C-alpha positions as CSV (number, residue, x, y, z in Angstrom):
1,M,7.2,-3.8,35.7
2,N,4.7,-6.7,35.2
3,T,3.1,-8.0,38.4
4,P,4.7,-11.2,39.9
5,V,2.6,-14.0,40.8
6,M,3.8,-16.9,43.1
7,F,1.7,-20.1,42.1
8,I,2.1,-23.0,44.4
9,D,0.1,-26.3,43.6
10,D,1.3,-30.0,43.6
11,E,-0.4,-30.9,40.7
12,K,1.8,-30.2,37.6
13,S,-1.2,-30.1,35.0
14,I,-2.8,-27.3,37.1
15,R,0.4,-25.5,37.5
16,D,1.1,-25.3,33.8
17,A,-2.3,-24.5,32.8
18,L,-2.9,-21.7,35.2
19,G,0.6,-20.4,34.8
20,Q,0.1,-20.1,31.1
21,T,-3.3,-18.2,31.6
22,L,-1.7,-15.7,33.8
23,E,1.2,-15.4,31.6
24,L,-0.9,-14.6,28.7
25,E,-2.3,-11.7,30.8
26,D,1.3,-10.4,31.2
27,Y,1.9,-11.5,34.7
28,D,5.3,-12.5,35.6
29,V,4.5,-16.1,37.1
30,E,6.8,-18.4,39.0
31,L,5.6,-22.0,39.6
32,F,6.1,-24.0,42.8
33,A,5.4,-27.7,43.4
34,S,5.4,-27.2,47.2
35,A,5.2,-24.5,49.8
36,K,8.7,-24.5,51.1
37,P,10.8,-23.1,48.5
38,A,8.2,-20.5,47.9
39,L,8.5,-19.6,51.7
40,M,12.3,-19.4,51.4
41,Q,12.0,-16.8,48.6
42,L,9.1,-14.7,50.0
43,T,9.8,-11.4,51.8
44,N,7.7,-8.7,53.1
45,Q,8.7,-6.5,50.0
46,F,7.1,-9.1,47.7
47,P,5.1,-6.8,45.1
48,G,2.5,-9.2,43.7
49,V,0.0,-11.8,44.4
50,I,0.4,-15.3,46.0
51,I,-2.0,-18.3,44.8
52,S,-1.7,-21.4,46.7
53,D,-3.6,-24.6,46.9
54,I,-4.9,-25.7,50.4
55,N,-4.4,-29.6,50.2
56,M,-0.6,-30.3,49.4
57,P,1.7,-32.7,50.9
58,G,4.4,-31.6,53.5
59,I,3.4,-27.9,54.3
60,D,-0.3,-27.6,53.5
61,G,-1.7,-24.3,52.2
62,L,-3.3,-23.3,55.7
63,T,0.1,-23.7,57.2
64,F,1.9,-21.8,54.3
65,L,-0.7,-19.0,54.7
66,K,0.1,-18.5,58.4
67,Q,3.7,-18.5,57.7
68,A,3.5,-16.1,54.9
69,L,1.3,-13.7,56.9
70,A,3.8,-13.8,59.7
71,L,6.2,-12.4,57.4
72,D,3.6,-9.6,56.2
73,A,0.0,-9.6,57.3
74,E,-0.9,-7.5,54.4
75,L,0.3,-10.0,51.5
76,S,-2.3,-10.7,48.8
77,V,-2.9,-14.5,49.2
78,I,-5.4,-16.4,47.2
79,M,-6.2,-19.9,48.4
80,L,-7.6,-22.7,45.9
81,T,-10.0,-25.3,47.6
82,G,-11.6,-28.4,46.3
83,H,-15.3,-28.7,45.7
84,G,-16.9,-29.0,49.3
85,D,-13.9,-27.7,51.2
86,I,-16.0,-24.4,52.4
87,S,-14.9,-24.8,56.1
88,M,-11.3,-24.8,55.0
89,A,-12.0,-21.6,52.8
90,V,-13.6,-19.9,55.8
91,E,-10.7,-20.8,58.0
92,A,-8.2,-19.4,55.2
93,M,-10.3,-16.1,55.1
94,R,-10.1,-15.9,59.1
95,L,-6.6,-16.4,59.0
96,G,-6.1,-13.3,56.5
97,A,-6.1,-14.9,53.0
98,Y,-7.3,-12.1,50.5
99,D,-9.9,-14.5,48.8
100,F,-10.4,-18.2,47.8
101,L,-11.5,-19.9,44.6
102,E,-13.4,-23.0,44.7
103,K,-12.5,-25.8,42.1
104,P,-13.5,-25.8,39.1
105,F,-13.5,-22.0,38.5
106,S,-13.6,-20.1,35.5
107,T,-10.5,-18.2,33.7
108,E,-12.6,-14.8,34.1
109,H,-13.1,-15.6,37.8
110,L,-9.5,-16.2,38.4
111,L,-8.2,-13.1,36.5
112,D,-10.6,-10.8,38.2
113,V,-9.7,-12.1,41.6
114,V,-5.8,-11.7,40.8
115,K,-6.4,-8.4,39.3
116,R,-8.1,-7.1,42.5
117,A,-5.6,-8.7,44.8
118,A,-2.6,-7.1,42.8
119,E,-4.2,-3.7,43.1
120,K,-4.7,-4.3,46.8
121,R,-1.0,-5.1,47.2
122,D,-0.1,-2.1,45.1
123,L,-1.9,0.1,47.3
124,V,-0.3,-1.5,50.4
125,L,3.1,-0.8,49.2
126,E,2.4,2.6,47.9
127,N,0.9,3.6,51.5
128,R,3.9,2.2,53.2
129,E,6.2,4.2,50.8
130,L,4.1,7.4,51.5
131,R,4.4,6.8,55.2
132,R,8.0,6.3,55.2
133,E,8.5,9.5,52.9
134,L,6.3,11.4,55.4
135,E,8.1,10.1,58.4
136,V,11.3,11.4,57.0
137,Q,9.9,14.5,55.5
138,S,8.3,15.5,58.8
139,G,11.4,15.3,61.0
140,P,13.9,18.1,61.6
141,G,15.9,19.9,59.2
142,P,15.3,20.8,55.7
143,R,12.5,19.3,53.4
144,I,12.8,18.1,49.8
145,L,10.0,19.8,48.0
146,G,8.5,19.1,44.6
147,N,6.5,16.9,42.5
148,D,8.6,16.3,39.4
149,P,9.1,12.4,39.0
150,A,12.8,12.9,39.6
151,I,12.4,14.6,42.8
152,K,9.8,11.9,43.9
153,Q,12.2,9.3,43.1
154,L,15.0,11.2,45.1
155,R,12.8,11.1,48.0
156,R,12.1,7.4,47.8
157,I,15.9,6.8,47.7
158,L,16.4,9.1,50.6
159,S,13.7,7.5,52.7
160,H,15.5,4.2,52.3
161,Q,19.2,5.4,52.4
162,A,18.9,7.9,55.4
163,K,19.3,5.2,58.1
164,T,22.4,3.5,56.4
165,H,26.1,4.3,56.2
166,S,26.3,4.0,52.6
167,P,28.5,6.6,50.9
168,L,26.5,9.2,48.5
169,F,27.5,10.8,45.2
170,I,25.3,13.7,44.6
171,H,25.5,14.9,41.0
172,G,23.8,18.0,39.5
173,P,24.3,21.5,38.2
174,S,25.3,24.3,40.4
175,G,22.7,25.8,42.5
176,C,20.3,22.8,42.3
177,G,20.3,21.8,46.0
178,K,23.1,19.3,46.5
179,A,24.2,20.7,50.0
180,L,20.5,20.7,50.8
181,V,20.2,16.9,50.1
182,A,23.6,16.3,52.0
183,R,22.1,18.1,55.1
184,F,18.8,16.3,54.7
185,V,20.4,12.9,54.7
186,H,22.4,13.8,58.0
187,D,19.4,15.3,59.6
188,H,17.5,11.9,59.1
189,G,20.4,9.6,59.6
190,L,21.4,7.4,62.4
191,Q,23.6,10.2,64.2
192,P,21.7,13.4,63.4
193,H,23.2,15.1,66.8
194,Q,26.8,14.4,65.9
195,P,28.9,16.9,64.0
196,F,28.3,17.5,60.1
197,V,31.5,18.4,58.6
198,T,31.7,20.4,55.2
199,I,34.8,20.7,53.3
200,D,34.9,22.6,50.0
201,C,37.5,20.7,47.9
202,S,38.1,23.5,45.5
203,I,39.6,26.0,48.0
204,A,43.1,26.4,49.2
205,G,42.3,25.5,52.8
206,A,41.0,22.1,52.2
207,E,44.1,20.3,52.7
208,T,44.8,21.7,56.0
209,Q,41.1,20.9,57.1
210,L,41.8,17.3,55.9
211,D,45.0,17.1,57.7
212,E,43.5,18.2,60.9
213,L,40.7,15.5,60.5
214,M,43.0,12.7,60.0
215,A,45.5,13.7,62.7
216,G,43.5,12.2,65.6
217,G,42.9,8.8,63.9
218,A,39.2,8.8,65.1
219,T,36.2,10.4,63.2
220,P,35.0,13.7,65.1
221,F,32.0,13.8,62.9
222,A,28.8,11.6,61.7
223,T,28.7,13.0,58.2
224,L,31.6,14.3,56.2
225,Y,30.3,16.4,53.4
226,L,32.9,17.0,50.5
227,K,31.6,19.5,48.2
228,H,32.9,20.2,44.6
229,I,35.0,17.1,44.8
230,D,35.4,17.2,41.0
231,R,37.5,20.3,41.4
232,T,40.0,18.7,43.7
233,P,43.5,19.8,43.1
234,Q,45.8,16.9,41.9
235,Q,48.2,17.1,44.7
236,L,45.3,16.6,47.3
237,Q,43.6,13.7,45.7
238,P,45.8,11.0,47.3
239,T,45.3,12.5,50.7
240,L,41.6,12.7,50.0
241,Q,41.3,9.1,48.7
242,D,43.3,7.8,52.0
243,L,40.7,9.8,54.1
244,I,37.5,8.5,52.5
245,T,38.4,5.0,51.5
246,P,38.0,3.6,55.0
247,L,34.9,5.5,55.5
248,C,33.2,4.1,52.5
249,R,34.3,0.5,53.4
250,G,32.4,0.6,56.7
251,E,35.7,0.8,58.9
252,H,34.0,3.6,60.8
253,T,30.5,4.7,61.7
254,A,30.5,8.0,59.8
255,R,29.2,8.6,56.6
256,V,30.8,10.4,53.4
257,I,28.7,12.4,51.1
258,V,30.4,14.0,48.0
259,S,28.9,16.2,45.5
260,A,30.0,17.4,41.9
261,D,28.8,19.1,38.9
262,V,30.0,16.1,36.9
263,D,28.6,12.7,36.9
264,G,31.2,10.2,38.6
265,H,30.4,7.7,35.8
266,H,30.4,10.1,32.9
267,Q,33.2,9.9,30.2
268,S,34.3,13.6,31.0
269,A,34.9,12.7,34.7
270,S,38.6,12.6,35.8
271,G,40.4,9.4,36.7
272,F,40.2,10.4,40.4
273,L,36.3,10.6,40.1
274,H,36.2,7.2,38.2
275,T,38.1,5.6,41.1
276,L,35.9,7.0,43.9
277,Y,32.6,6.1,42.0
278,F,33.4,2.6,40.8
279,K,35.9,1.3,43.6
280,L,34.2,2.8,46.6
281,G,30.7,1.9,46.1
282,F,29.0,5.2,46.0
283,I,25.1,5.4,45.5
284,T,24.3,8.0,43.1
285,L,21.8,10.8,43.6
286,D,20.9,12.7,40.3
287,L,19.4,16.3,40.7
288,P,17.9,17.7,37.8
289,P,18.4,21.5,36.8
290,L,15.2,23.7,37.7
291,N,14.3,24.3,34.1
292,Q,13.6,20.5,33.9
293,R,11.0,20.7,36.8
294,Q,8.9,23.8,35.6
295,A,5.9,22.5,37.4
296,D,7.7,22.8,40.8
297,I,8.8,26.5,40.5
298,P,5.6,28.1,41.9
299,L,5.7,25.6,44.7
300,L,9.3,26.3,45.5
301,F,8.7,30.0,45.3
302,H,5.8,30.1,47.7
303,N,8.0,28.3,50.1
304,F,10.7,30.6,50.0
305,L,8.5,33.5,50.1
306,R,6.6,32.2,53.2
307,T,10.1,31.5,54.8
308,D,11.7,34.8,54.0
309,C,8.6,37.0,55.2
310,S,8.5,34.9,58.4
311,R,12.2,35.8,58.9
312,F,11.8,39.4,58.2
313,G,8.6,39.6,60.2
314,I,6.6,41.0,57.2
315,E,3.2,40.0,55.6
316,P,3.8,38.3,52.2
317,P,3.1,40.2,49.0
318,Q,0.5,39.4,46.7
319,I,1.3,36.8,44.1
320,D,-0.9,36.4,40.8
321,S,-1.0,34.2,38.2
322,Q,0.9,36.8,35.7
323,L,3.8,36.5,38.4
324,E,3.6,32.5,38.1
325,Q,3.7,32.9,34.4
326,W,6.7,35.1,34.5
327,L,8.4,32.9,36.9
328,G,8.1,29.8,34.3
329,E,9.5,31.9,31.7
330,Q,12.9,32.6,33.2
331,R,16.0,30.7,32.6
332,W,17.1,30.3,36.3
333,T,20.7,29.6,35.2
334,D,21.7,29.1,38.7
335,N,18.8,26.9,39.4
336,V,17.1,26.9,42.9
337,R,19.7,29.1,44.4
338,E,18.6,31.8,42.0
339,L,15.0,31.2,42.5
340,R,15.5,31.5,46.4
341,Q,17.4,34.7,45.9
342,F,14.8,36.2,43.9
343,A,12.2,35.0,46.3
344,E,14.1,37.2,49.1
345,R,14.2,40.2,47.0
346,Y,10.5,39.7,46.2
347,A,9.7,39.5,49.9
348,L,11.4,42.8,50.6
349,M,10.4,44.9,47.3
350,G,7.2,43.2,46.0
351,A,6.7,43.7,42.2
352,K,9.8,46.2,42.2
353,A,11.9,43.0,42.2
354,L,10.9,42.5,38.6
355,E,12.6,45.8,37.5
356,P,16.0,45.3,35.8
357,Q,17.9,47.7,38.1
358,H,17.0,45.3,41.1
359,Q,18.1,42.1,39.5
360,D,21.3,40.3,40.1
361,P,23.7,41.4,37.1
362,S,25.6,38.0,37.2
363,H,22.2,36.1,36.6
364,P,19.8,38.6,34.6
365,L,16.1,37.1,34.9
366,R,14.9,37.1,31.1
367,A,12.7,34.8,29.1
368,S,14.3,31.8,27.5
369,T,15.8,31.9,24.0
370,L,13.7,30.1,21.2
371,A,16.3,27.2,21.3
372,E,15.8,26.8,25.1
373,R,12.0,27.0,24.8
374,V,12.3,24.4,22.0
375,A,14.2,22.0,24.2
376,D,12.0,22.7,27.3
377,F,8.9,21.8,25.0
378,E,10.7,18.7,23.8
379,C,11.6,17.5,27.4
380,K,7.9,18.1,28.4
381,V,6.8,16.0,25.5
382,L,9.0,13.2,26.3
383,H,8.0,13.2,30.1
384,D,4.3,13.2,29.0
385,A,4.6,10.3,26.8
386,L,6.6,8.3,29.2
387,N,4.1,9.0,31.9
388,R,1.4,7.8,29.6
389,H,3.0,4.6,28.6
390,H,4.5,4.0,32.1
391,G,8.2,4.0,30.8
392,R,7.6,1.4,28.0
393,L,10.0,2.8,25.5
394,K,8.6,0.8,22.4
395,E,5.3,2.6,22.9
396,V,6.9,5.8,23.3
397,Q,8.7,5.3,20.2
398,Q,5.7,4.4,18.2
399,E,3.7,7.4,19.5
400,L,6.3,10.0,18.9
401,G,7.7,8.4,15.6
402,L,11.3,8.2,16.8
403,A,13.9,5.6,16.2
404,R,15.2,3.8,19.3
405,K,18.6,5.4,19.2
406,T,17.2,9.0,18.8
407,L,14.8,8.3,21.8
408,Y,17.8,7.0,24.0
409,D,19.9,10.1,22.9
410,K,17.1,12.5,23.8
411,M,16.5,11.0,27.3
412,K,20.3,11.1,28.1
413,K,20.2,14.8,27.0
414,Y,17.5,15.7,29.3
415,H,18.7,13.3,32.1
416,I,15.3,11.3,32.0
417,D,15.3,7.9,33.5
418,K,12.5,5.7,32.2
419,N,12.3,3.8,35.7
420,E,10.8,6.8,37.2
421,F,7.7,6.5,35.0
422,K,7.2,2.7,35.6
423,A,3.8,1.9,37.2
């Protein structure tokens, strides 16, 4: 995303000239003839730079500066002063302006100051995001571990959504951690000490559980987690929809979270899922399979191993580079769940856990097939290219020599979102 710039000056010729200069440098410029409309639009989430003249009719530059910094004291505001207005420039700096430019100034000087102001604002917002994530991650309950872009994006969304009642739709393959995410949201939500109720919609007793929940009229829970909602029997779907519709529409303080292996807007989803997804306003959280976040496997394994050894009261067994390489070569068809189960066996048996007779026969650990390795490599190449070009698809196309449709198809195949790579 191009850095936005608010430019406020009552002289049209200056607005147009400097606006054009900044646009040629790929800034997203919005021009204002006075301070009032700029203030009405400004929020503490503004991600760019503000440039304002000091001498303006109506709300002057210094008054604008005070009101802007009252919204957010860390906004990057550059003030423009006339020749000889040094005292006003000093006052602007005292009030909290990032810098000032004395007219006339060179284009190079303007661009240098704007670039530094934008970098400072980026750092401010990044630090706020990290503090918010740390606050959420350091609270009670489970943590969402990983450095993969998709997991970082998930943590960013959760840091914003945890303190709301918005309904959530968690989508991802079996074993990727959907229940953990649901529990994380509850534990860091508005009512963490109230009941967290889980109903497996795929089992026979689900209808009885739902009837009991609806019998009293009130909601005896803070969070209702409906797992395997894509496997809900047809006869149960109307009952389920009647229960969760008022919850999703804010008629109660409880929150509903649903999870499924099938995405709600995907063409293979049932009509029931489409209804829930589109009519009830679910916010979607997509969890990637473990083999699409290879770099996170050692981190997750070490964490599971430490937890299991602490639970068993034993010293953690030795881990070497060969084991980490071996971990990266496995298919992990049951995703994080399978890795966790293997970590438990390794905690108890050490290297013997690698022997075939000690492996789970339903999920044999073995190296990937050639086709799977090729797919993993292709996915990694796409990730690396998108990282280098900050999600700009045209540049990725040129580097990899791909047609636009081919690139889109491959990104869809590997569940890659270009927005995760934007700087």
